[in-house]
N, C-alpha and C positions, 0 to 999 in steps of 0.2 A: 409298133408300141404305142403310138397315139390312139389308135383305134381300141386297143385293150384298155388304156387308161380311160378313154371316153365311155366305154361300155361298162367297166367295173370299178375303176379307180383303185383297184388292189395291187399295188406294186410294193416292192421293198428295194433297199439297197443290196447290191450283190453280195458284199462282204460283211454288212452290219444289220443289227436288228433294230435300228433306230426307226421310229414312226416317220412317215412320209406324208406330206400334203402337197397335192397338185393344185397350183394356181391357174395355170394356162396350158393348153396343149397346141396353141396356134400362136406363139410368141415369134418375135423376131421380124425382120424386114420381109422374109419370105413365108412366114407363117409356119416354119417347120421347127420351132424350138419348143421345148417344154420348160415352164418356170415352176419350181416346186422348192420345198424346204424339207429338211429332216431335222429331227430333235435329238441332239446329243447331250452329254452331261453339261455343256455350256448353255443349252437352250437351242432355240431354232436357228438353223443356218440356211440362208437362201442360195440356191444353186441354179445352174441352167444346164439342160440335157438336149441332145440332138433328139429329132423326133423318134429315132429308133431305140431311144433309151440310153444311148452311150454318153457318159460323162463329158461335158465340153472341155474340161481340163485334162482330158486322157487318162485320168486315174480310174481303172476299170473296177477298182473296189467300190466306187460310188455309182456304178452303172445302175439304172433301174432294171429291175427284173420282175416279171409277174409273180405274184403269190399264187401258187397252184389251189385251184378251187375244187372242192370235192363234188362228185357226182355219185348217185346212188341208184342201184338196180337190183331187181329180184331175179333169182334163179329158180325155176319151177321144175319139179320131177313128177312123172306120173306115179300113181300108187304102187305100180310094180317096179318103178325104177328104170324102166326101159327107155323112156323118153325124157329129154332135158330141153328146156328152152329158156331164152331170157325175156324179161318184160322190158318196158320202156325205161330209158335213162331219165332220172329226175335230179334236179339241183338242190333238193332238200330231203333229209331223212324223213321227215314227217310225211311228205307226199309219197315217197316210196313205201313207207309202211301203210299208209292209208290205201294205197293202190294195189296191195297183195291180194291176188285173185284166189289163192287157195292156202290151205294149211300146209302144203308140200312145197312152200316157198322159203328161200333163204335170202336175206338182204345183204348186199356188199357195198362197200364204199371204194370208190376210185380216186385216187389223188396223186397226181404227178407221176404217173406210171405205176403206182402200187395199188394192189387190190387186197382189201382185208374184209373179213367177215364182221357184220355188225351184231353185236351181242344184244339181244332183246331182253328187256327187264320186265 
C-alpha cells in the first residue's frame, strides 16, 4: 500500500467517500505506519494506518484502498475486418486519442476491471 501511496497518492477510505490526505508513509518507530487524515462532516480527522492500508483501530470501514486509475487503449481493425490488434496502453485519454494510427481505431477505457468504449465528440 505504501508504494501505491508514494507513487500516486490516490487512495480512499474503504466504506466512505471522504477526502483523504496522506502526511507520511514512513511513520512510527519501524517506519511502517501511515499518518493521514480524512475529512468528514466535522472536519479533518487524523488517523494512523499500517503500511498495508489497514486501519490501526481494526475498523475495516476506515481501511485505505486504492482509487482505480483509468487506462486507455486503441483497438485497430483492418479495412476488411479480418485482422484486429491492440495499441499501447496510455494513462490519459488525450494521449490515446493523439496516438491513433488509423481511422479504423476505437478507443477504450479500462478502470478497475471494467472496459468501456470511449465516445468521441
